[in-house]
DOFIMAR-127240 format. One line per field, with one value per residue (C-alpha): x, y, z negated; chain; residue in one letter. Coordinates in pm, whole numbers, always signed. Layout:
east: X:... $
north: Y:... $
up: Z:... $
chain: A:... $
res: A:... $
# end
This chain:
east: +1360:+1603:+1740:+1390:+1299:+1617:+1553:+1197:+1313:+1567:+1321:+1027:+1207:+889:+581:+272:+21:-330:-212:-461:-369:-537:-380:-421:-769:-891:-1202:-1136:-875:-637:-505:-758:-631:-374:-182:+106:+465:+753:+1048:+1408:+1501:+1148:+1057:+710:+473:+212:-79:-428:-642:-556:-635:-602:-314:-1:+194:+76:+203:+539:+566:+473:+723:+1007:+921:+805:+481:+478:+815:+742:+372:+156:-194:-347:-175:-267:-103:+260:+519:+841:+1143:+1421:+1237:+1235:+918:+936:+783:+1073:+1351:+1526:+1536:+1908:+1836:+1553:+1761:+2023:+1753:+1505:+1502:+1233:+1264:+980:+743:+904:+1271:+1368:+1182:+1449:+1754:+1875:+2256:+2463:+2625:+2550:+2865:+2740:+2394:+2529:+2770:+2506:+2362:+2704:+2832:+2526:+2607:+2968:+3164:+3521:+3605:+3794:+3500:+3260:+3473:+3497:+3122:+3042:+3280:+3136:+2769:+2822:+3008:+2751:+2460:+2648:+2623:+2995:+2956:+2693:+2893:+2985:+2637:+2366:+2087:+1810:+1959:+1937:+1663:+1397:+1560:+1899:+1745:+1588:+1925:+2088:+1817:+1868:+2246:+2212:+2002:+2223:+2542:+2421:+2402:+2021:+1889:+1528:+1449:+1099:+1006:+681:+582:+944:+856:+591:+802:+1081:+1165:+1226:+1601:+1571:+1285:+1505:+1803:+1610:+1443:+1783:+1925:+1634:+1670:+2040:+1959:+1702:+1956:+2195:+1937:+1808:+1436:+1251:+907:+747:+416:+311:+1:+148:+172:+324:+649:+695:+493:+761:+1037:+851:+824:+507:+215:-3:-329:-461:-822:-966:-653:-663:-497:-744:-507:-159:+59:+287:+213:+78:-169:-282:-316:-528:-788:-1042:-822:-1046:-1285:-1005:-958:-642:-572:-422:-117:-190:-7:-225:-539:-439:-353:-684:-881:-708:-689:-311:-115:+110:-33:+201:+341:+543:+510:+787:+582:+284:+492:+629:+286:+43:+28:+155:-110:-381:-216:-198:-574:-628:-391:-341:-129:-302:-187:-358:-540:-301:-317:-553:-532:-788:-729:-440:-253:-365:-7:+308:+670:+946:+1318:+1287:+1611:+1657:+1964:+1993:+2339:+2582:+2335:+2136:+1786:+1605:+1754:+1564:+1225:+950:+588:+221:-90:-439:-786:-966:-676:-507:-127:+147:+501:+718:+1085:+1349:+1394:+1577:+1483:+1335:+964:+869:+1087:+907:+555:+655:+702:+337:+194:+485:+639:+954:+1024:+1207:+1576:+1586:+1302:+934:+620:+278:-48:-370:-153:+7:+386:+473:+780:+563:+228:+172:+139:-199:-325:-164:-308:-659:-581:-344:-440:-149:-154:+192:+363:+342:-2:+145:+337:+15:-203:-205:-553:-708:-1025:-1097:-1373:-1139:-868:-1101:-1240:-925:-803:-1142:-1164:-821:-908:-1245:-1445:-1578:-1911:-2039:-2244:-1937:-1734:-2008:-2031:-1655:-1651:-1925:-1752:-1435:-1617:-1490:-1825:-1819:-1472:-1531:-1455:-1141:-787:-631:-322:-520:-640:-503:-271:-556:-788:-516:-471:-844:-842:-563:-737:-1063:-883:-728:-1057:-1282:-1153:-1237:-894:-857:-545:-505:-151:-89:+257:+267:-106:-126:+128:-40:-361:-502:-663:-1020:-888:-668:-965:-1187:-923:-871:-1246:-1287:-997:-1132:-1461:-1266:-1108:-1446:-1575:-1295:-1037:-672:-523:-147:-3:+361:+400:+605:+280:+248:-52:-240:-105:-213:-567:-604:-392:-357:-27:+303:+604:+923:+1199:+1555:+1836:+1629:+1560:+1243:+1348:+1025:+652:+362:+84:+137:+165:+421:+636:+614:+705:+1034:+1291:+1555:+1322:+1207:+1566:+1695:+1409:+1417:+1045:+882:+654:+319:+286:+34:+293:+573:+356:+240:+592:+729:+459:+544:+907:+796:+575:+853:+1106:+858:+788:+1158:+1220:+925:+1060:+1403:+1245:+1057:+1374 $
north: -4328:-4419:-4066:-3924:-4151:-4061:-3690:-3729:-3915:-3641:-3359:-3519:-3567:-3663:-3832:-3899:-4114:-4196:-4205:-4266:-4316:-4358:-4406:-4730:-4778:-4465:-4484:-4175:-4141:-3849:-3855:-3934:-4044:-3765:-3682:-3437:-3414:-3194:-3104:-3091:-2753:-2632:-2437:-2566:-2451:-2703:-2527:-2607:-2629:-2852:-3209:-3139:-3387:-3166:-3341:-3682:-3605:-3493:-3827:-4021:-3837:-3908:-4276:-4246:-4375:-4677:-4763:-4595:-4504:-4802:-4788:-4839:-4692:-4717:-4575:-4497:-4240:-4221:-4022:-4009:-4289:-4525:-4633:-4516:-4845:-5034:-4812:-4888:-4607:-4564:-4511:-4270:-4037:-3988:-3867:-3676:-3555:-3419:-3150:-3214:-2947:-3003:-3060:-3174:-3500:-3603:-3506:-3781:-3763:-3610:-3333:-3151:-3302:-3654:-3563:-3460:-3755:-4017:-4050:-4036:-4317:-4526:-4477:-4597:-4272:-4267:-4055:-3806:-3770:-3730:-3459:-3271:-3288:-3172:-2875:-2786:-2797:-2633:-2346:-2311:-2296:-2093:-2349:-2406:-2257:-2520:-2834:-2919:-2837:-3089:-3062:-3070:-2765:-2550:-2305:-2415:-2214:-2369:-2719:-2662:-2565:-2874:-3100:-2935:-2980:-3352:-3388:-3180:-3352:-3675:-3509:-3492:-3310:-3275:-3102:-3120:-2896:-2925:-2580:-2470:-2116:-2212:-2150:-1926:-1569:-1297:-1352:-1726:-1680:-1447:-1683:-1994:-1810:-1693:-2047:-2197:-1934:-2023:-2394:-2324:-2124:-2421:-2655:-2821:-2899:-2731:-2845:-2656:-2723:-2390:-2203:-1850:-1783:-1438:-1597:-1813:-1677:-1439:-1704:-1996:-2083:-2286:-2320:-2630:-2608:-2931:-2979:-3306:-3489:-3365:-3089:-2806:-2526:-2552:-2287:-1988:-1810:-1499:-1712:-1922:-1626:-1442:-1717:-1748:-1937:-1841:-2117:-2360:-2195:-2007:-1645:-1434:-1231:-861:-746:-985:-853:-498:-599:-776:-485:-235:-472:-436:-601:-778:-893:-778:-1049:-834:-505:-370:-459:-267:+41:+36:+3:+213:+583:+629:+883:+640:+363:+587:+632:+258:+142:+408:+311:+456:+412:+154:+241:+241:-39:+46:-231:-251:-388:-600:-823:-1184:-1286:-1094:-1169:-994:-1006:-1358:-1527:-1883:-2084:-2417:-2569:-2285:-2087:-1798:-1827:-1547:-1243:-1006:-1033:-815:-811:-810:-970:-837:-985:-966:-874:-1037:-1015:-1158:-1259:-1219:-1240:-1443:-1819:-1893:-1561:-1742:-1715:-2078:-2089:-1780:-1919:-2250:-2044:-1934:-2267:-2407:-2634:-2430:-2278:-1945:-1988:-1618:-1369:-1440:-1539:-1497:-1634:-1501:-1402:-1747:-1784:-2048:-2156:-2300:-2368:-2718:-2744:-2913:-2588:-2356:-2539:-2461:-2096:-2125:-2341:-2423:-2526:-2637:-2565:-2929:-3081:-3434:-3339:-3321:-3593:-3923:-4080:-4313:-4115:-3750:-3731:-3868:-3621:-3327:-3466:-3597:-3263:-3177:-3521:-3486:-3141:-3253:-3015:-3264:-3164:-3374:-3083:-2860:-3125:-3166:-2788:-2749:-3036:-2864:-2526:-2664:-2882:-3204:-3359:-3587:-3714:-3812:-4181:-4127:-4161:-3815:-3938:-4004:-3643:-3380:-3109:-2856:-3099:-3177:-2804:-2760:-3063:-2930:-2593:-2762:-2964:-2646:-2453:-2722:-2640:-2271:-2124:-1750:-1737:-1926:-1953:-2076:-2145:-2096:-2168:-2114:-2382:-2623:-2419:-2305:-1967:-2052:-2227:-1929:-1694:-1919:-1948:-1570:-1515:-1764:-1622:-1268:-1392:-1540:-1199:-1027:-1271:-1169:-1440:-1340:-1484:-1503:-1614:-1686:-1652:-1551:-1494:-1121:-1093:-1329:-1154:-813:-938:-1082:-892:-533:-549:-714:-812:-838:-1072:-1066:-1283:-1364:-1002:-795:-561:-364:-372:-179:-190:-371:-32:+93:-218:-248:+117:+91:-33:-91:-319:-504:-568:-665:-912:-1052:-982:-1077:-780:-846:-700:-437:-291:-314:-134:+136:+196:+224:+480:+671:+691:+811:+1078:+1187:+1211:+1408:+1645:+1698:+1779:+2022:+2201:+2224:+2379:+2636:+2733 $
up: +7336:+7058:+7058:+7040:+6749:+6566:+6622:+6495:+6185:+6106:+6161:+5979:+5650:+5464:+5610:+5397:+5585:+5453:+5091:+4813:+4447:+4110:+3768:+3570:+3423:+3603:+3819:+4032:+4304:+4242:+4600:+4874:+5217:+5205:+5521:+5564:+5686:+5574:+5795:+5679:+5534:+5465:+5149:+5059:+4784:+4669:+4503:+4387:+4075:+3781:+3882:+4254:+4283:+4283:+4008:+4129:+4480:+4336:+4151:+4462:+4685:+4441:+4393:+4031:+4178:+4198:+4037:+3701:+3709:+3786:+3929:+4271:+4577:+4944:+5255:+5329:+5215:+5416:+5296:+5557:+5736:+5438:+5257:+4893:+4777:+4932:+4794:+4466:+4209:+4284:+4655:+4582:+4364:+4637:+4878:+4662:+4302:+4069:+3801:+3556:+3428:+3086:+3184:+2834:+2907:+3159:+2952:+2719:+2698:+2419:+2629:+2952:+3105:+3032:+3158:+3499:+3506:+3426:+3777:+3939:+3715:+3804:+4172:+4125:+4175:+4044:+3735:+3954:+4193:+3900:+3742:+4071:+4135:+3781:+3816:+4157:+4065:+3723:+3884:+4158:+3910:+3650:+3368:+3302:+2953:+2868:+2955:+2594:+2454:+2365:+2625:+2363:+2191:+2504:+2596:+2846:+3123:+3055:+3045:+3385:+3532:+3380:+3524:+3863:+3834:+3764:+4081:+4309:+4189:+4350:+4691:+4699:+5008:+4883:+4553:+4403:+4109:+3910:+3774:+3722:+3608:+3351:+3039:+3169:+3073:+3331:+3359:+3417:+3665:+3870:+3838:+3944:+4234:+4359:+4332:+4525:+4798:+4829:+4846:+5117:+5321:+5296:+5445:+5128:+5140:+4850:+4731:+4440:+4267:+4116:+3994:+3983:+4354:+4318:+4199:+4509:+4803:+4931:+4916:+5075:+5442:+5398:+5157:+5118:+4922:+4769:+4660:+4531:+4646:+5005:+5208:+5269:+5380:+5530:+5694:+5637:+5305:+5481:+5673:+5377:+5140:+5395:+5354:+5074:+4830:+4535:+4642:+4552:+4209:+4305:+4217:+4500:+4388:+4328:+4647:+4847:+4677:+4771:+5126:+5175:+5025:+5256:+5556:+5576:+5855:+5783:+5452:+5170:+4943:+4701:+4517:+4738:+5047:+4906:+4830:+5185:+5349:+5142:+5064:+4709:+4610:+4713:+4510:+4202:+4208:+4257:+3981:+3715:+3415:+3110:+2749:+2527:+2208:+1909:+1653:+1366:+1103:+823:+475:+357:+603:+634:+698:+609:+691:+497:+579:+722:+827:+947:+1050:+1231:+1187:+1259:+1472:+1331:+1482:+1295:+1126:+899:+1073:+927:+1053:+947:+1097:+1020:+1042:+1376:+1602:+1898:+1898:+2117:+2029:+2339:+2429:+2609:+2596:+2273:+2107:+1804:+1882:+1813:+1502:+1373:+1410:+1251:+932:+947:+830:+631:+898:+828:+485:+458:+387:+313:+284:+234:+426:+265:+409:+253:-42:-79:-71:+190:-8:-285:-114:+31:+408:+356:+205:+459:+761:+634:+706:+1003:+1303:+1534:+1900:+2010:+2341:+2451:+2377:+2371:+2056:+1851:+2006:+1817:+1813:+2069:+2143:+2217:+1954:+1685:+1786:+1726:+1401:+1231:+1093:+948:+785:+625:+491:+362:+583:+838:+990:+1282:+1418:+1412:+1597:+1859:+1903:+1955:+2204:+2406:+2386:+2541:+2797:+2638:+2544:+2852:+2759:+2395:+2451:+2662:+2534:+2494:+2678:+2997:+3024:+3262:+3130:+3120:+2939:+2683:+2625:+2563:+2332:+2109:+2093:+1990:+1723:+1582:+1576:+1428:+1077:+1129:+1039:+977:+1197:+1526:+1669:+2026:+2169:+2551:+2587:+2966:+3062:+3303:+3325:+3657:+3720:+3605:+3294:+3206:+3247:+3036:+2764:+2751:+2735:+2451:+2252:+2292:+2146:+1853:+1787:+1808:+1544:+1309:+1370:+1415:+1735:+1791:+2126:+2200:+2574:+2876:+3065:+3004:+3235:+3003:+2694:+2825:+2894:+2544:+2292:+2179:+1991:+2086:+1878:+2085:+1969:+2099:+1962:+1654:+1563:+1593:+1871:+1908:+1847:+1995:+2250:+2584:+2757:+2506:+2547:+2926:+2980:+2788:+3041:+2773:+2576:+2890:+2993:+2647:+2594:+2952:+2994:+3323:+3390:+3562:+3912:+3796:+3556:+3812:+4066:+3825:+3692:+4047:+4125:+3809:+3921:+4264:+4107:+3869:+4152:+4364:+4076:+4018:+4385:+4382:+4076:+4233:+4543:+4336:+4153 $
chain: A:A:A:A:A:A:A:A:A:A:A:A:A:A:A:A:A:A:A:A:A:A:A:A:A:A:A:A:A:A:A:A:A:A:A:A:A:A:A:A:A:A:A:A:A:A:A:A:A:A:A:A:A:A:A:A:A:A:A:A:A:A:A:A:A:A:A:A:A:A:A:A:A:A:A:A:A:A:A:A:A:A:A:A:A:A:A:A:A:A:A:A:A:A:A:A:A:A:A:A:A:A:A:A:A:A:A:A:A:A:A:A:A:A:A:A:A:A:A:A:A:A:A:A:A:A:A:A:A:A:A:A:A:A:A:A:A:A:A:A:A:A:A:A:A:A:A:A:A:A:A:A:A:A:A:A:A:A:A:A:A:A:A:A:A:A:A:A:A:A:A:A:A:A:A:A:A:A:A:A:A:A:A:A:A:A:A:A:A:A:A:A:A:A:A:A:A:A:A:A:A:A:A:A:A:A:A:A:A:A:A:A:A:A:A:A:A:A:A:A:A:A:A:A:A:A:A:A:A:A:A:A:A:A:A:A:A:A:A:A:A:A:A:A:A:A:A:A:A:A:A:A:A:A:A:A:A:A:A:A:A:A:A:A:A:A:A:A:A:A:A:A:A:A:A:A:A:A:A:A:A:A:A:A:A:A:A:A:A:A:A:A:A:A:A:A:A:A:A:A:A:A:A:A:A:A:A:A:A:A:A:A:A:A:A:A:A:A:A:A:A:A:A:A:A:A:A:A:A:A:A:A:A:A:A:A:A:A:A:A:A:A:A:A:A:A:A:A:A:A:A:A:A:A:A:A:A:A:A:A:A:A:A:A:A:A:A:A:A:A:A:A:A:A:A:A:A:A:A:A:A:A:A:A:A:A:A:A:A:A:A:A:A:A:A:A:A:A:A:A:A:A:A:A:A:A:A:A:A:A:A:A:A:A:A:A:A:A:A:A:A:A:A:A:A:A:A:A:A:A:A:A:A:A:A:A:A:A:A:A:A:A:A:A:A:A:A:A:A:A:A:A:A:A:A:A:A:A:A:A:A:A:A:A:A:A:A:A:A:A:A:A:A:A:A:A:A:A:A:A:A:A:A:A:A:A:A:A:A:A:A:A:A:A:A:A:A:A:A:A:A:A:A:A:A:A:A:A:A:A:A:A:A:A:A:A:A:A:A:A:A:A:A:A:A:A:A:A:A:A:A:A:A:A:A:A:A:A:A:A:A:A:A:A:A:A:A:A:A:A:A:A:A:A:A:A:A:A:A $
res: I:T:R:Q:K:G:W:L:R:T:L:R:Q:I:I:V:R:D:V:S:Y:R:Y:P:Q:A:T:Q:W:I:L:R:R:L:N:L:S:I:D:A:G:E:Y:V:V:L:C:G:A:S:G:S:G:K:S:T:L:C:R:A:L:T:G:L:I:P:H:V:Y:E:G:S:I:E:G:T:I:L:V:D:G:V:D:T:R:E:Q:S:P:A:D:V:C:T:R:I:G:L:V:F:Q:H:P:Q:W:Q:L:F:N:S:T:V:T:R:E:I:A:F:G:L:E:S:L:G:Y:T:P:A:E:I:R:Q:R:I:D:D:V:A:G:W:L:G:V:E:H:L:L:A:R:H:P:Q:Q:L:S:T:G:E:Q:L:L:V:A:L:A:S:I:L:A:M:G:T:R:I:V:V:L:D:E:P:F:A:N:L:D:G:R:H:V:A:Q:V:R:A:I:L:R:R:L:H:R:Q:G:I:T:I:I:I:A:E:H:R:L:G:L:V:A:A:D:A:S:R:M:I:V:L:H:D:G:Q:V:V:L:D:G:P:P:V:Q:V:L:A:A:N:I:Q:Q:F:H:L:E:P:P:L:P:V:Q:I:G:R:A:L:D:L:K:P:L:P:L:T:V:E:D:V:L:A:Q:V:D:H:Q:H:L:M:T:M:Y:P:L:S:P:D:S:P:R:S:P:H:G:S:P:L:L:S:V:R:D:L:S:F:T:V:G:Q:R:R:V:L:T:G:V:H:L:D:L:Y:A:G:E:G:V:A:I:V:G:A:N:G:A:G:K:T:S:L:I:K:H:F:N:G:L:Y:R:P:Q:R:G:Q:V:R:V:I:G:K:D:T:R:T:T:P:V:S:V:L:V:R:H:V:G:M:V:F:Q:N:P:D:D:Q:L:F:T:T:R:V:R:D:E:V:A:V:G:A:R:V:M:G:V:Y:D:P:E:R:V:A:S:V:L:R:T:F:R:L:D:H:L:T:G:R:S:P:F:T:L:S:A:G:E:K:R:R:L:T:L:A:A:A:L:V:T:N:P:A:I:L:V:L:D:E:P:T:T:G:L:D:W:P:A:R:Q:A:L:A:R:H:L:R:E:Q:V:Q:H:G:R:T:V:V:V:V:T:H:D:L:E:F:A:G:A:L:T:S:H:W:F:V:L:A:D:G:C:L:L:A:E:G:S:P:H:A:I:C:T:Q:P:A:V:V:Q:A:A:D:L:L:L:P:D:R:Y:R:L:A:L:A:L:Q:H:V:A:T:D:A:G:G:R:Q:N:E:G:E:V $
# end
């Protein structure tokens, strides 16, 4: 009996039994009598709509609930047979570690070396042991060249790897990641996916909360769908994705959509699976890749950038950037982590002033025009909504900008609140909202002043499928009404659905510009900018190569 219990405890690495949880001052339970177990060495994807309980479950599994986040919790969570409520934080971190959705939030030391060493020092390792562990994990993750850097000066992809290194260095056997791919470029997505596959092969338990299922379905061994704080689907990815996951506000990956439409067995999870299972001629008729309409600007540009360069410390962030934005168009600024995208848009409303070159907004030089004037014309929605929330009520958050600018109109505020489905939350604190609600709130606050140009930095982070569709639909309406919309994003599927012209940055320079089709069909540009192509482009490009190869062989035969 003892042996059987010990075997069960080793196999069932995580047991969640009748767990319910609600945040402080909240009336609704986020988790509702949740039950599940996870075996050692599994690769699990947690998915579900915004507010379904994914992030809350990640916090509960890693002991942040209840040790950091207060509130009401019922039921039991066992990790390696120990109740998380009875473990000290030091014990928890040696068993299970969490990489946050925004990894910079958990990095607070002056160098990467000190960041990785911090947990080891807290656990009492000797200096020699600490040095050895840092060297081992840095070499394994490929971050040796970052050890002397300040973590807050790294790109998002590099910060994620550093956060992962600090967890693995402590010997953690369970790694939990909350939306790890949300703000990563193509190169870092591929790198992190490869690292997680290696960890899985070595017996580490991987748990990922993720909206974009196409990035994780083929790697995972199991998929758990949460809805209203409960498990509604649980099984191998092929089995779960064969079900009607749309009813739980999840978007099936394109290969799955094709497989379900053609009743393919087994259900394809990747573009490569589709190409191996379906006649290529049939696929070409289903998913043709046709060129986009060329850009046709009218009138003078609303915003012009000329020979813009920008340096932070000894690092050149932007070099000789030149671009124009016109009224009534949707454009995207794309490129790798650290390419200079956010630094560029901060010049649009005077948050940064040109060190060299010129930026003009509606004819006004940003070097001499006050920010208070520029923000009337350029509305900005930052990458992290928490960075621009500062009032105590949702209604005040939407109205404050209009009041400061002297354009407050209560009917306009009420209309914007209704448009973004925030009218039932007007009395709530912005900081108690979900990630998707915060995103809608910052967008409402930016639009209430009716700016000519709306700029959004990574707007789809934290948004589920319906919210992404609703946001794209609303922004398209803004373009149709003559507003210029600029999105900075790694989500090229979203960018392609919304925008007609892309600017590609690489190493602070404007590498290319053109329609989505023109950019995605240039392999050299895609590779240089580390773009993560949507599956529809990957599929269509693969079919183009097949057709080209077939045509070449036919011509050779005729000769």
